[in-house]
Structures are given as structure tokens and as C-alpha cells.
N, C-alpha and C positions, 0 to 999 in steps of 0.2 A: 379262545372259545373252541372246544373240540367237538368233532363228530357231527356238526350240523352245517348244512350248506348256507353260504353267505352270498350277498350281492354287493358289488362295488358299483354304486349308482353313478359314479363319476366316469365310468368306462362302459363300453358296450352300447348296444342298441337300446334307445329309450323305451320303445314300445315293448320289446321283449323283457327288459328289466321290470317295467311297470306291471306287465301281465303276470310275470313270474311271482311277484309278491301279491298282486291283487286277487288272482284266481283262488289260491288257497284261503285267503282272508274271506273272500265272498262265500266260498263253500262253508267256512267256519261259521259265518253269520247265518247262513241258511240252515245249518244244523242247529244253531241256537234257536232259530225260528221253529224248527221241527220240535225242539225241546218244549217251547212254549205252546205250540199248537197241540202237541200231544196232551198237555195238561188241559187245554180248553176243550178239546174234543171229548175227553172223558167227563169233564165237568158238565158241559152242555148237554150231552146225550144221556148221561146216567143221573146226574144230580139236579139238572133242570135250570130254568132261567134265573131263579133267585140265587143259586150258587154261582152262576156265571156273573151275575151282577155283583155279588160279594167279592169275587176275585177281581173284577174290573175296578172297584173303588179302592182295592188294595194296590193296584198296579202303579199309581203315581209315585208312591214311596219306593217301590221296587225299581221302577224306571229311573227315579232320581238317584238311587244308590248306584245302579248300573252306570249311570252317567258320571257320577263322582269317581267311580273306579276307573272308567275310561279317561276321564279328565286328569286325574292325579297321575296315573301311570303314563298317560300320553305326554304330560309335561315332563316326566322323567325321561321318556323316550326321546324327546327333543334334544335334551342335553347329551344323552348317550349317542344319538346319531351325529350330532355336531362334533363330539369328541372322537368318534370313529373317523369322520371325514377329515379331521385335522391330524389324524394318526397319533393322538395323545393317549397312549394306553394306560399310563399311570392315572391320569385324570378320570378316564373311563372306569377303571376299577374302583376308584373312590366314590364316583357317582352311584355305581351299582350297589356297593356295600352300604353307603349312607342311606340311599333311598329305600332299601329293603327294611331297614330298622324303622324308618318313618312310616312306611306302608303298614307294617305290622301293628304299630302303636295306634295309628289313625283308625284302622279297621276295627280294633277292639273298642275304642272310644265311641265311634259312631254306632256300633252294635248296641252298646249299653244305653246310649241316648235314645235310640229308636225304640228299644224295649220299654223304657220308662215313659215315652211320649206317645204311645199308641192311641190313647183316647183323643189326645189333641189332634193327632194326624187324621183320624177318621172324622172327627167333627169338622175339620178344616175343608174336607171335600163333601160336606153335607150328606153324609151317609144315611140313607133311609133307615128308620128304626127296624123295619122288617128283616133287614139283612145285617144289622150292626154286629150282633154277637158272632155270626159266622165269619164276617170280615175280620173281626178282632182276633179270634182264635187262629184263623189262617195266617194272619200277619205275625202273631206271637211266635209261631213255629218258623215261618219263612225267614224272619230276621236272623235266625241263628246261622243261616248260610252266608251272611254278609262277609264274615272274616275270610271264608274260603274263596268267595268271589273276588275279593280285593287281591289276595295273594296270587291267584291264578292270572288275573289281569296284569299284575306286575310282571310276572315271568313272560307272558305273551308280548307285552310292550317292549321289553328288552330284546326279545328275539326279533321283533320287527325292525328294531333299530339296526340290527345286523343284516337285515334283508331276508330274514327267515320267518316264514309264516306257516311252515309245515308243522312245527311244534304245536301251534295253536290249533291247527286243523285236526291232528291226531288226538289231542286232548279233548276237543269238543266231540269228536266221534265217540270216544269212550264214555263221556258224560251223558250224551244223548241216548246211547244204547242202554246205559244203566237206568236212566229215568224211564225209558219206554218199558222196561221190564218191571220196574218197581211201582209205577203209577197204578195199574189195575189192581195189584195186590194190596197196596196201602189204601186205595179208595174203598175196596171191598170191606176192609176192617175199620177204617177211620173216616170215611166220607171225604168232605172237602179238606179237612186237616191232613188227610193222607197224602194229598197232592203236595202240600208244603213239606211234609216229612220226607217224602220221596226225593224232593229237590235237595234238602239238606243232606241226606245220606249220599246221594249221587255225587254232590260236589265235595263232600268230605272224602269219599273214596278217590275222587279225581286228584285231590291235593296229596293224598298218600302216595298215589302212583307217580305224580310229578316229583315228590320228595325222593322217592326211591330212585327214580331215574336221574335226578340231580346228584345224589350221593354216588351213583355208579359212574356217571359220565363227566361230572363237573363242567357242564357246558357253559356256565359262567362262574366267576370267582367271587363268592361272597365271604368277606372277612370282617367281622365286627371291629377288628383293630384298625381297619382303614376308614372308620367313621370320621368324618371331617365336618366340623360345625360351619365352616365357611361354605363348603359344598352344599350343606343343608340349606343355608340361606338362598343359594342359587337355585336349588331344587324347588324351594317354596315359591320363589319369585316366578317360576315357570308353571309349577303345579297348581297353585291357587287360581290364577286366571284361567288355566286350562280346565280346572275342575268346574268353575262357574260357567265357563263356556259350554261344556258338555251337559251341565245340569239345566241350562235354560230351556231346552226342549221339554224336559220332564216337568219343570215348573210350569211351563205353558200348558202342558197336558193336564196338570192338576187343575188349573183354572177352567180349562175346557170341560173337564170331567165334572167339575162343580156346576158349571152352567148347564151341562147336559142333564144333571140330576134333577134340575127343576122341571124337566119334561117327563119325568117318571122312570120306572124300572125298565120299561121296554126300550126307551131311548138309551139308557145306560148299557143295556145288553147289546143294543145296536152299535154303540160306540166301541164297546169291548170287542165285539166280533170284527168290526171294521179295522180296528188298530192291530188285531192279530194278522189279518190278511195284508194290511198295509206294510208290515215288515218286509214283505217281498219287494216292495218299491223303495223302502228307506235304507235297507241294509246294503245294497250296492253302493249307495252314496257314502255311507259310513265307512265301508271297506276301502273305497277310493280315497277318502280323506286320510285314513291311516297310512295307506300305501304312499300317497304323495307326501305326507308329512315326513315319513322316514327317508324318502328319496331326496326331498328338498333339504332336510336337515344335513344329510351327508354332503350335498352339493354346496350348501351354505358354509359348512365347516371347511370344505375344500376350495372355497372362494370361486364358485362357478354358478352364478345366478342364472345365466343364460340357459344352462343345462336344466336348472330347476324349472324354468319357464316351459321347457319342452315337456317335462313331466306333467305340468298343469294342463297344457294344451291337449295332450293325448288322453289325459284323464277325462276331460270334457267330451272329446270325440268318442272314445270307446265307451265310457260310462253313460253318456247321454243317449247313444244308440241303444244300449242294453236296456236302460230304464224306459225308453220309449216303447219298446216291444213289450216289456213286462206290464206297463201301464195299460196298453191296449187290451192285453189278455185279461187283466183284472177287471177292467170295465165291462168287457163282454161276459165274463163268467162270475162276477161278484155274487150274484144271487145264489148261484149253485154252490159256490164256495162257502157261503154263509150257512147253508143247510148242513154242511159237514160238522159245524159247531152246535148243531141242534137248534138253530134259529127257526122261528116260525115266520109266517108270511110278513107280519108287521116289521119284525127285526130285519128281514132280508131286504125290504123296501128301503129302510133307513140306510143299510149298507150300500145298496145300489146308488142312492142319491149322493152319498158321501164321496164315492169314487168318481162319479160323473162330474161333480162340481169341482173337485180338487184337480183331477186329471193332469193338465200341463204343469201343475205345481211340482210334481215329482221330478220332472226334467230340470226345472229351475233349482230344485234342491241338489241335484247332481252338480250343476254348475257352481252353486254356492260351496259345496263341500270340496270340490276340486280347488277352488280359490283359498278356502280356509286351511286346507291341508298344507298348501305352500306357505301361507302366512305363518302358520304354526311352525313349520320347518325352518323358517327364517328366524325363529326365536322371538316371535311377536304374538304370543298367545293372548296378551292383554288387549291388543288391537282387535284380534278375532272375537274376543269376549264382548267388546264394546259394540261391534257389528251385530252380534247375536242379541244383545240387549235391545238394540234398535228394533229389529224385526220380530223377535219373539215376545218381548215385553211391551215396548212402546207401540208397535203396530198391532200385533195379533190379539193381545188380551183385551184392550179397550174396544177394538173393533168387533171382537167376538161378543162382548157384552152388549154393545150397541145394536148390532145386526140381529142378535137373538131376540131382541125386544120389538123388532119390526114385524111386518107381515110375513117375512121369510121364516120366522120361528126357528126351529132346529136347524134348518138349512143355512140360516145366517151364520151359524158357527162354522160351517164348512167353507162358506165364502170367505170368512175371515182368515182361515188357514190358507186358502188359495192366494189371497192378496199378500199375505205375509211371505209366502214362498217367492212370489214375483219380486217383492221389495228386497228380499234377501239376495237374490241373484244379481239385481242391478247394483246394490250397494257394495257387495263383495267384489264384483268385477272392477268397479271404479276404484276402490281402495287398493286392490291387488295391482292394478296398473301403476298407481302412484308409488307403491312401495318397491316394486321391481325396478322401476326407472331410477329411483333413488339409490338402490343397492348397486345397480350397474354403474352409476356415476361414481359411487364410492370405490368400487373395484378398479375403475379406470384411473382414479386419482392415486390409489395405492401403487398401481403399476408404474405410473409416471414418477412417483417418488423413489421407487426402487431403481 
């Protein structure tokens, strides 16, 4: 791999290594947030509440696909990290080449399925008739960006496996700037559909830039001749549970959006505004998950579980402190932040209640993601998936439905989210302790045999 800085997570200071990967990842996520916020600001202030609601009901599918991208490519990243840690360059090259072919085919298949299933998708989230046509046309265009999203996510995941997140940061900067320039122009001519068209064009240009850079620098080696069916099976065994794992929050969001729709368009707009602001609190946890996954993968490949535990510990300490500060700021200023998106008083009240109720849940989410990052890095994405099924599906969805029918009303949905975050943190810590103790015993037994 040429021309890009790499990190050996088995050596050096744990805090410095973790921050070196985490900080560019976090900035990348915040730039992605700026990308989405830029869309919502234009929609809310120029096109109004109905357009914002139309975008909101479209978001579950977009979030689900984003999650699939991160899950599939994250599963690939686990195998690449472990191959790097074990210094098996031949296997690493086969994983990269085989996985690229898989990602390309998968992205095309999903894009076709989503385009054909738009009506079913919008009916499933109980889309109000008054915004149905707008939501449908918006999605029809936005779905065209799915192939580009998957390919970029693939390259970013491979780079992270080598300990490099600068590639992702620079790429996101380019895409965000392109979108910021294109949004007002396309909205002027095409309204809400212009937002989707600007996204497609920005991501298309980004992939062209990535391809040109790849051809010039060959920072990774992709050769179709290295495609290996056995490696493909291994990739699928990691990518599928990782995909479902990352998709579960989006699936949960779909149900919460559906329950929210029962309270009217104002409630939908409130949820849409809150979830935009909420990315400020969720993205640090996602970035930490990715950073720890790459670090733990290398440590696991190099047979050093104790080092991996250090990365998890510092992930909780550093990430928990950061999220605590962000949460306090969001609670204090959520009403004012909501006005940026063109929210009225009723919508801003919903947003304020949302963050006051969930509050400590965001710190719990950082703990959960630090644990899941290590579990994924250890090559156990299926275990992480089962944990997420527990608190996103078994805990959150039934509880949201139940509490929303009580006197709590809409706030009952937010309490369900809070409780699920707490349950997630407890369950992930308990499982993480069990799996790390078992891995340490295995390593001790291997050393004795040698």
C-alpha cells in the first residue's frame, strides 16, 4: 500500500494510536452530518414543513442502506485488519480483490430492488397522502446514488483497516463542498427533487475522483484474477452479520418513524429535525466503533487481546467524555438549533423534549459502540448482531409501541429509545467481559503448547 500513512496498533501508545484514527473519522462523520444538515436547512427554510416531512419519511430507507454499506464493508474490514495483524499479505490481497467484486455486484442488485419497491417502502412507514408523491419522486432519484455510496464505503473501510482515516476525511470534504454548492442551484430549478439530484451528482463526482486517485497511486491492489471463492465465503460469513448489525438501528428508526406518523405531520417534522441534530451525538460513537474495530482486528490477528482491551477502555474514557459535553450542549440549545431547520414553535418543543428525555442514553451508546467495536474486531460480528437484535428489536420496538399508547403519547417513543440505550450498554459490557476472558485463556493455552 503506497503513499498513505498507516498505523500498527500492536505497537506504540494506545491513546495516541486510537486518537490518530478516531479524530479524522469523527471529522469525516461531522462533515457527513454537514452534508445532511445542508439538505435539511434548504428544505426546511425554502420548501417548508411538508417537504421536510417528505424527506423524513424517505430517510429510513436511506439510513438502512447507509447501514448496509457500513455493515458489509465493515465486515470486510475485519478480515483485512486480521490479515494485516497476522502479516499475511497474500491473503490480504485476495480479500481486497474478492470483496471489491462482491461489493460492486451487491450495490447494483440493491439499487434495482429499491427502485422497484418504492411504493412498498413508503406504505410500510405509513406515509401521509399529502406528502406521498413528493417522497416518492425524492426517493426515486436519491436511490441512484446507492452504488456510489457502497463503493466509497468499501474504499474507506479498507483504508481504516490499515489505520488510515485521512483518505475518508479528504473524500468527505470534497463531497460536502460539492453538495453545498449544488444544493441551492438544484433546489431553485427542481425543488425537493433537486436535493436528491445534487446528492447523486456530488457522490458520482466523488467516485470519479477516487478512481483517478486509485489509478495514479495504486494505494491498494485490486486484481480480478485474485478472486477466490473460498475467501468469498469467509467474507460473507463476516459481512452478512455485520450488515444486519449495522442495519438494525435503521430498522428500528423505521418503526419509530411509523409510530410517530400516527401523531401527525408536525410530529414527523419534529422527529426529522431531532434526528438531524442527533447525529452530533451518535457519530462520535460510530467513529469510535470503527476505530476500535480496526485496532482490535489487528490486535486479534497479532494474538494480543490484552492490547485490544486497552483500546476499548480508552474508547469509553475518551469517547464518553466527548459525548457527555456534546449532549449537554445539545440539550441546552436544541430549541435554537431546530429553528435553523425552519422549525416552528410546536416542532421545536418536540425536539427539546426528545433530547431531554434521551440525554444519558447517548453516553450509554458510546459504551455500547466501544464494546461492539472490539467484539467485531475479534471476528465475532454475529455475536454483536445478536446483542443489537436484543436491544433494538426486542426491547426498543415493542416498548415504543406500548409507551406511545399510554398517557406519555409521543414522549413514550423517546423513553423507549432511552431504555434501549441503557439495556444496550449493560448487555454489551457483560458479553464483552466474557469474550475477552475466553480469548485471553485461549492465548495462554497456545503459549503453553508452544
